[in-house]
N, C-alpha and C positions, 0 to 999 in steps of 0.2 A: 443467423442461425447456424450457418455451415461452422462457424468459429466455434460455437459451443457444442456441437455434436461431438467433438472429441472428448468432452468432459463428460457427456451423457453415456457415451458407447461403453465403457468399462462397467457401468452399472445398469446395462440395459434390461437385465432380467428384473431388477428391482423396479425400474421404471414401468414394466410390463405387469408384473405380479401385484404391485401395490394397488393400482386402478381396478383389476380385476377382482381383488378381495373387497374393495370398497363397493363395487357392483354387487357383491353378496350380500352386504349390509343393506344397500338400497332395495334389493328384492325383498328382504325381510321387513323393511319399513313399509313397503307397498302391500305386502301381504297381511301384516298385522291388522289393520283396520277392518278388513275383510272377515278375519277370524273373530275379531270381537263383535262384529255385526252378526255374524252367525250365532254366537252364544246368546246375544239378546233375542234375536228373532226366532231362533229355532230351539235353542236350549231353554231360555226364561220363558218367552212368550208362546213358543210353538209347542210346548209340552213335551219335548223329546226327553226330558229327564236328566237327572244328576250325572249319568254315565256319558251322554253327549257333552255336557258342560266340561266334565273331567277331561274327555278326550280331546276337546278343543283347548282346553287349558294346557295339557301337555303338549300339544301340537304349537302353542304360542310360546312355551318355555323353550322347546326345541329350536323353534325360529329365532328366540331371543339369544340363545346360545351361539346359533350360527352367525346372526348379526355381530355378537360380542367378537367371535373368532375372526369374522372379516374385517371388523373395525380395528382390532388390535394389530392384526396382521398387515392391514393397509396401512396404519400409522407407522409400523415398524419399517416397511420396506420404502415408504415415503421418507422417513428420517435417514434411512441408510442411503438411498439415492441422492437426496439433497445434500447430506453431509459429505459424501464422496465427491460429488460434483463440485462444492464449494471448496473441499481440501485441494483438488487438482488445480481449479481455477486460481486459488490463492497462491499456490506453489508457481504456476506459470507467470502470474502477475509478478510476484517477487523476483523471479529469474529474469524477467523482462526488464525491471528497474535495475537489476545488477548488470545488465547489458548496456545501460545507459551511458553515453559519454557525458562529459562535464556540461556540454551544451544542451544535452537533452534534460539533464538534472535541472538546469537553470530555469527550464519551462515551467517546472511544477515547485511549489513550496513543499516543505517536508510534511506539514500537518495534512495537506491535501492527499499526499500519496499514503499516509497512515490510515486516514478515512476510507480510502478506496481498497485498501488492503483488508480492512476489518469492517467497518459498518456497512459499506456498499455491497461487499460481498455477502455479509449477513443477510441484507435485504434480498438479495438473489436467492439465497438459499431458503429463506422463508417463503418467498413467492413460489419456488420449485415444490417445496413441501406442501404447501397449500394447494396448488395445482393438482398434485398427484393424489391428494386426499378429496378434493372437492370438484375438481374439473369434470369428473365423470359422474360423480355423486350428484351434484347440483342438477344438471341436465337429465340424468337418469331418474332421479326422484320427480323433477318437474313433468317429464313425459309419462313416467308410470302413474303418477297421482292424477294427471289429466285424463289419461285413458280410463282409469278406475272411476273417476268422478262422472265422466260422460257416460259410461257403461251403467252407472247406478241410476242417474237421472240427468239426462241431457238438457233439459229446460233450466234446472237449477244450476248447472255447470256454467251456463252462459253468464251468471253473475260474475264468475271468476274473470271472464274475458273482458269486463269493464275496467278492471283494475290494472291489467296488464300494461296498457299504453302508459299509465300514470309512472308505473314502476320503470318501464323502458326509458321514459323521459329523465327520471332520477338517474338511471344508469348512464345516459348520454351526458348529462351534467357533470358526473364524476369524471368521464373521460375528457371532457372539454376543460374543466378546471383544475383537476387534480395535478396533472403531469407537471406544468411549469412551476406550481407551487412547491412540490416535492423537490423539484431540482433546486430551487432556491434554498429550501431548508438543508439540503446537503452541502451546499456552498456555505452556508452559515456554520455548519458543523466544522467544515474545513477550517475556517477562520478560528473557531474556538479551540481546536486542536492545536493549531499553530501558536496561539497565544499561550496555551497552557504548556506546550512543549518548551517555548523560548523561555518561559518563567522558571520551570523546574529545573533545566539545564543551567541557566545562569542565575539561579538563586542567590549564589554567593556575591555576584556582582550587584544584584538588586539590594541586597542587605548592606554592602558596603557603601552604597550611593544612598542609603535610606530612601529607596524608591518604591517601599512596599504599597504607599497610598495610591502612587501612579499606576502601578500594576494590577492593584485591586480594582481601580476604575476601569483600566483597560479590560480586564477579565469580566467585570460586570457588564460593560457595554457589549462584548462579544456574546456573553451569556445571555442578555436580553435580546439581542438581535435573533439568536436562535429561538429564544422562547417565542418571540412574536412571529417568526417564519414558522414555527411549529404549529402554533394556534392558527395562523392563516391558513395552513394546509389542513389542519384538522377540522376546520369549519365545514369543510365537504362532508366529514363524517357526522358533525354535529347537526347539520341541517338535513342531510339526506336520510339518516336512519330514522329520526322520528317520523319522517314524512312517510317512509316505507313501512313502519310499524303501525302508523295511523291507517294507511291504506289496508294493511292487513287486518286489523280489528274491525274497520268499517265492512270489509268483505265478510268476516266471520259473523257479525251481527246480521248482515243482509241475507247471509245462508240460513242461520238459525231462525230468522223471521220468516221467510218464504217457505224454508223447509218445514218449519213447526205448523204452518197453515196447511201444508200438504199432509202431515201427520194427522192432524185435527180432521182433515177431510178425507182421510183414510187412502190417500194416494201414495203414501210413503210410510214405511215402517220405521219405528224408533231406531232399531239397528242400522238401517240404511242411512238415516240421519246422522247418527253418531259416526259411522264410517266416512261419511260425506264431509263433516266437519273436520276429521282428521285429514282427509286428503286435501281439503282446502288450506290447512295449516302446512301441510307438506309442500304444496305449490308455492305458497307465499314465502315459506322459509328457503326453498330452493333458490328463488328469485332475490332473496337477501343474500344468500351464499354467493351468487353470480356477481351481485354488486360489491360484495367484500373481495372477491377474486379480483374484480377490476380495479378497485381501489388499491389493494395492495400490490397489483401488477403495475398501476401508474407509478407508485414509488420505487418498485423494483426496476422498472424500465428506465427511470431517471438514473438510477445507480448503475445499471448495466450499461448506459451510455458513457458514463464516467469512466467505468471499467475499460470499456472498449477504446476510449481516448488513449489510455496508457498502452493497451495492447497493440493498437494501431500506429503508435509513435514510430515514425522512421527513425531507425538508429543512424546517425549521420557519420558514425565512426566504426568501420567493421574492417575485418580483413579477407573478405570474400574475393576481392580482386588482387590480393597479394600475389606476387609472382615468385616468391621464395618462402613459402610457408614452413620448410623443414630447417631453414638456417636459424642458427642462435647467434648471439653477440658473443664473438670471440676476442676481441682486442680493445674495444672502447674508444675507438676513433669517432669524433663527432664533428659533422660539417654543416655549416648553414649556408645555403646558396640563394642570395637575392630573396629572403624570406619576408613576406609581408603578413600581417595578421591583424584582425579586429574582432572583439566579441560580437558586437552588434553589426551586422552585416549592412545596415543602412546608414550607419555612420560615415560621415565623410573623412573623419581623422582615423589614422592607422594607430594601433597600439605598438605594433612593431613596423618599422619601415626600412626596407633594403638592407637586411641584416646580413652581412657575409662574414663568416668566422670559421676557423679551423682549430679544433682542440685534439690534440695528439694523445695516442694511448699512453696511460700512466702519468699523465700531467697533472699537476694541481693548479686549477685556474680558479681564481677569484673574480666574482662579479659585483661590482659596486655602483651605485647610483642613487639618485633621490628617490623618496617614496612614490610609487606610481609611474616610474620610469619605464617598467616592462621587464624587470629582472625576472620575477617569478614566471611570468607569461612565457619567456624565452626558454626557460629550462623545461617547462611542462610540455613543450612541443617535442622533447626528445623521446619520452615514452608514449607520445600520441595521448596524451590527455586531452588536448585539442589538436585539430589539423590546421596546417597553414593554409592561408586563402591564395598566396602566390608563392612562387619558389619551391624549395624542397629542403628537407633535413634528411641528412644521410647518418647512418651509424655503420661503422666499418665499410664505407663505400656503397652501402645499399640504402635506397630510399625507405624510411621507416615505414611508408605504406605497404612496402613489399614484404615486410615481416608478419608472421602470425602474431597477433597482440600478445598473446601468451608468451611467446619466445621473446619478443622484445622487451617486455616488461619484467620478465624473470631476469634479464640482463642488466636491468637499470634499478638501482636503490634510490628512492628518494624520500627524503624526510621534509615534509611539507611545513609550511609557516605554523599551520594550526596542527599542534601536536595531540593526536587521538590515541587513547587506549581503551581497552574493552574491559567489561566486568570479567572478573576470572583472577587467577593467581598471576604474580609477575612473570613466572616462568611460562605460563600459557601465552602471555602477551608477547614475550620475546620469541617463542617458537612460532609466531606468525612468520617471521623470517625463514624459518625452515623447521616444519613439524617433526622431522626425523633427526634432527640435531642432538648430539649427546650432550649430557650435563657439562662435560669438560668444554665442549664448543660453546656453550651458553654462558658459562663463566668467564671464558677468555673474552668473549665479545662485550659482556658487561663491563670487564676490566679495562678494555680498550676505550669504552665510552665513558669511563671514570664513574661507573654505576655501582661497581662492586662494594665500595665502602658503605653506602647508605643503605644498600640492600641487606647487607650482613648485620647492620645495626637493628633491622627488624627482628622482633622475636621469632617470626616465622620464616624469615629469610626469603628465598625464592618462592615458598608457598604462601607468601602474604597475599591476602584477597584484595584487589583493587576495586574501588567503587566504580559506578559507571562513568566512564570518560577519565578515569583515574583522578578522582576528585580528592582522594585522600593521600596524594603525594603532591610536592611543591612544583612550580613551573619548570624550575631547573632539573628537578629529579626526573620529571615528565619527559623534558627534552632528552636527558641521557638514556633513558629507557628506550625511546624511540630510536636514537642512534644506535643502540646496541641491536635492537630488533632489525634494523636494516643491514648492519654489519654482518649479522648471521645469515642474511641472504647471499652473502659472497658476490655481489653484483660486479660486473666488468666496468661499469659507470656508476659513481655515488654522487648523489645531488644532496647537498645540505643546503636548504632554503632557509636562511636566517635562523637555523636551528640550534644555534648556542647563545641566543641573545639574553636568555634567562639565567646562564652561568656566569661566574666570575671569570676575570681574564686568565688567573692562573689555571683554573680547571680547563679553560678553553684552550689554553697552550698545551696542556698535556693531552687532551683529546687530538689536537692537531699532529702532535708528535707521534702519538699512537698510529694515527693514519698514514703518517709518512713513512713510518718504519714497518708496519705490518700489511699496508695494502700498496706496496711498491708498483705492482702492476695494474692497478685500478685507477681509471680516470676519475679524478676528484673535482667536483664543480662546487664551490663554496660561495653562496649568497650572503652578503653581510652588510650591515650598516656601519660596522666600525672597521675602520682601515687596518687596525692591529689585527683583525681576524684574517685578512689577506695580503698583508704587507710582505710575507714571506713565499707568497705563490710564484710558481714558474712563470705565470701570466696573469696579468690582471686586465679585466675588460670593464671599461666605463661606459654605462649607459645613461642617455640623456633623452627624455622625451621620446623613447622608442627607437632611438638611433645609437649606434655605436660610435662613441666620439673619441675613444682611446683605447688602444691595446698594447700591452707591454709589461716590463718589470716596475717595480715601484720607483726605481731609479730613472728610468725611460719616461715614464709618465709624469714625473716631478719636473722634467725638463720640457716636455713638449705638450702637456694635456692641461689645458686651463681648468677644466671641469674638475680633474682629479686634484689639482692645487687647492681649489676652494674647499673641497670636501676635507682635505688633509689639514689645511690651516684652520678650518673652523673647528675641528675635533681637537687638534693640538692646543689651539687657544683655549678650549674649554678646560683641558687638562691643567694647563698652566695657572689658569684662574682658580681652578679647584685647589 
């Protein structure tokens, strides 16, 4: 509750005013049956005449208007408080996810995070809204109606007490059964969101492999699982509500029977019986309201627990203990000292093992090796996308853990293997590198990345709208846009992680030449599968099974590195055969 107090505090006035206004409505509901009783007993049967009936009628109209004002006002403030609460909670949850390291992100699938940001928070919002509207209204109506019922006829009111244990048992059943079922239902919703997201993002792959039937079956299964878990959870409502309505109707019949006998015997007036029946209905309705509050609270508590899991996730990669938070990357020197790393800490095998390496400022360094050898993992340690398990990574002689994350990552530009663009114009995407860049700077970086030509061919040029993820440009065009975006950042260390694999060799050569001439002082690290991409590098690093097995120029490695020779001749043989 302490965690959630911060989201309620800005809307404290709404949290207070809303329930107070609902109490106004409750007072009106409790008074109304008494006024109706007076009209019947004193106005109609008591002979006080039309003026008394009119006076009571006007009083009822005024009371109804007061109830309406209280109900509308209470609903307004309940919506205001719950919406504001949900807005701030959603913002904090999103910000928390933005702080996640890659390791933290690996703990959750994307569909689950989307469900928590949307559906789970909506469930909490609905609970708060219901609580503000009913939490005081239900017990207020229950207590007020009970007092009025006992004051009118204490013996007849005992009939009501017979049904309360049955309703209490139903409420206990809700608490016992509902919570785990709603928790399961939210997990099934996670799974459905994940399947849907994967299918829509990769729809072109699905169609190209003619896997529509497979995806439809997969979606149907996830959808069916959600349906079954929802039905299972809602069985609580299916069986509980009719039971409570049955108890309510039986109680009403009992009151009419015993009260009718008292009216016939002259021990109770018709007006009192009418009011008593209304109070019985209010008592039972208030108990049903309580059960609905508990039912919705069970679902919301399951959602709140899932939200809390994200908010309470320990961020394993922060700069709180950084010793030099004010310094920035000035030169671009990179050192690896006895570095060990693995993604799953319980695994025996290291992804990177005993890596020792020095990359000097301004050098162009190529990294090559077989798939899964640890090339990408190595460079991701430089901007602290992951932290080493042993050893240290230094940038400009300072341990990367001692930099503020923002300063470190501002000095490192990285084009990851998976090229991602965002919905918006081409210019908007390029300005991710520097939102204050001038048009000339944008054009220059696009030209260096060999993107100027195809951008100019579009009718809208740099104002061309890109679909989500850049789906309306080719793989090679997407790679060049991502390179241009990173160049606009003007990093001291530039990492290209197999980022020219989708462009032809001639275009790749032009990109390398641009980087060489225009980024002379920038340290350039190029990960590649093709030897031709790194053959002219100042230094080539060969990685095999997480270990560095060779460092040197192309000529050096041809003479003394067997792994490099194998890669070289396998690729050259393919060229000759082709």
